[in-house]
N, C-alpha and C positions, 0 to 999 in steps of 0.2 A: 584683657590681654595686654601684655607688655608693649610699650612703644618699641618699634623695631625698624631697622633700615636694612633693606635687602639689596645686595650688590653682587657683582661677579658674573660668572659665566655658567649657564646651564650645562650640566654634564650628566653622565650616567651614574655618577656617584651621589650619595646623599649629601644634603647641605652641611655646611659647617656653622655651628652656633657658637657665638662668642659672648661670654659673660664677664663683665668688668668687676672691679673691686669696690670697696667702701669709699664713698665720697667721689666716685667716678661717674662715667656715663658711657654709652656705647661707643662714642667717638674716641675714647681713650685707647682702644685697640684698633684704631683706624689703619695703622701701618700694617698690621697683620691681616686685616680685612682686604687691603689692596693687594698684598702679595698672594694671599689665598685665592682672591677673586680672579687671578689670571687664569685659573683652570677650574674653579669651583664656585658654586652658589654659596654666598656668605650671608648669614643673618646676624646682625649686631643689635643687641637689645639694651635698653635702659632697664636696669633692675627696679623693682618696686621701691618707692620712696626716693628715687633718684631720677634725674633728667626729666623727660616728658612722660614718664610712666605714672600710673596712679599712686596715690598715697593710701596707706592702710596701717592700722595700729599693729598688725601682726607682721613682724619682720623675722620670724623664725626661719631656720634653714629648711624645715619641712614646707613652709609656704613658698620660699624662694625656689626650691626644687620643683614644686608643683607648677609655678609660673613657667619655668623652662620646659617642663613636660608638655604643657598646653601648647607652647610654640612649636615643639617638635611634632606633636600630633597633628596640628593644623597644617604643618608644612610637609606632611608625608609619612610621619610615624617613625622615622629613623634618621639619625644625624651623627656626625662627628662633633664632639663637644669640647670646648676649651674654656677654662675659667681661671681668672687671676684673683688671688687673695679671697675676699668674700665670695666672689663669683666662682672661685675654685672650690670652696666648701659647698656651695649650692650644687655645683656640678657633681661633686663626689656623692652627696646625699642622693641626687637623682640616679646616678649610676648604681648605687647600692640598693635602692628601693624599686627602680623600674629599669633594670638592665637591658630589657628588650628594646628600649628607645635609643640606646647609645651603642654605636659601632666601635668608635675609638675615643679615648679620653686623654686630654692633656690638662694637667694642673700646674699652674705657675706660682711658685714660691709660697706655698701654703701646704698644710698637712691636716689629716683628720685628727686634730689634737686640740685640747683646751689650753689656750695661751693665757698668760697672767697679766698682760698689758691691757691698757684701755686707750681708746681713741677719743674719749669724751673731751679732752682738752681742746680739740679742734672744733667741737660743737660749741664749747664755751666761747671760743674766739669768734666764731661766725655770729653767734647770738649777741656778742658784745659790740659788734661793729654797727655804728649808726649809718644806715644806708640812705638816709634822707638827703635829697639834693645831689646825689651822685649820678653823673651821666657818663663818666669815663672809667674804664677798668683801671687806669693808672691811679685815679683818685681812690677807688676802692682798695687798691693794693696798698696805698699809703696808710689808710685807716687800719687795714688788716695787719700791717707791719707793726702796729702798736701792740699786737698780741702774739704774732707769730714771726720769728726772726728769719726763718728759712725761706729764701726766695722761691725755691723749687716747690715747696709745699704750698706756698701762697698762690703760685701760678696754677698749680693743679686744682686747688679749691675754687679759684676764680673762674675756671672754665664753666662752673655751674652757677654762676651769678647771672641772673636774668636782668640785664640793664634796660630792657624794653618794657618791663613791667613798671607800673606806677603805683606805689614806690617800687624801686628795685627789690628783688627778693632772691633768696637762695632757692634752688630747685629741689633741695632735700627736705624730707619730712624730719626735721631735726629732733622734734619731740619723740617720735617713734624710735629713731636711731639711739637717742639717749636712753630711753626706757629699756631698750633691749640690747644694750651694749654688752652685757654679760653673756647673752646668748651669741652675739656676733663674734666675740673673741673666743668663745667656748666651742664645744663640740657636742651635739645631741647624744643622749644616752642610747637612742636607737637611730639608725639601724646598727645591728651587730654583725651583719653578714660580710661577704666579700664580693668584689667585682673581679671576674676572671678574664675580662676582655682586655685587649691591648691598651696599655696605659703608660703615659710618659709624664714624669714629674721633672719640671725644669726649676732649678733652685739657683738663686744668686749667691755667689761665693761670699760676698760681703754682707749678706743678710743672715739673721739668726733664726729664721722661720723653719728651716729644714736641717736641724742638727741631729745628733744621734737619737734622742728620745722621739723626735718627730718621724725619723726614718723607720724606727721600730713600729710606730703606728701605721705608717704607710704600708709596710710589709704585711701587717696583720689584715688590713682591709683590701689591699690591692697586690695580691701575691705575684702577679705577672708584671708588675711595674718596673719600668726602666727609670732610673734616677740619674739625671745629668746636671752637673753643676756648670753654670756659666761664669767663667773666670772674670773677675773684676766687676761683676754686676751686683747691684743691691736688690732691694725688694721689687722695684720697678724695672726688672731686668729687660723688658721689651722696649723701654725707653733708653736704658743704659747701653744695650748692645742690640739694636734693632735688626741688623742684618743677620747676625748669628742666630738670634731667636727665631726670626722668620724662616731661616733655612732649616732649622731643626723642626719647626712646626710643619712646614710644607712637606718635608721628607717623611715625617711620621704619619701624617694624614694621607700621604700618597696622592 
């Protein structure tokens, strides 16, 4: 079972399950969890090979979706589901294969589409950093800066550096993520069906993950989907415009 944090308020509605993106952890969606938790029970998970969840050689979307399904079944068998990026793809696969588990679905800045980019450069950077003797995150940041110039990306990755371990270690299964990067940025050949439940896609205006070809794919698999663009936001739209995204999410989940 995935490592999970349960917060919020018990209600007569099903829980909300939050699934983070690649190189993240459950706490990345903490702002949404706090807002939703004002009236709902919220389950934030660390996806496999991330955070404090188990490591496994299989990082396919079928496996990720099955992990989410097990959480939903254990927590009552029905949930509202939100996923960002990699977590959004896992959430879509779950909705398409086991729709009875999902009441409402929100997908943030990703589509059921095979992208051409790779994120292996960040794996290269993390593996290249000598973590020996590091006790402060600032020291780790200085070493990571030799490989990644973007301060925001470094801060994001460093959230998953375990400085209490001896020696310090990344909480990711970097080998599995590298081996299956093509699957991660891709989209599985199956499922081919559609999910007809209420679905909201939130896209960042400054992100290129949900342009015309991706919207066509969304319409194919999610015919009832509402697509909303968050002005001025990039791929991490919940960090760029937290209040607007939280308002949209809480309104849609009711």
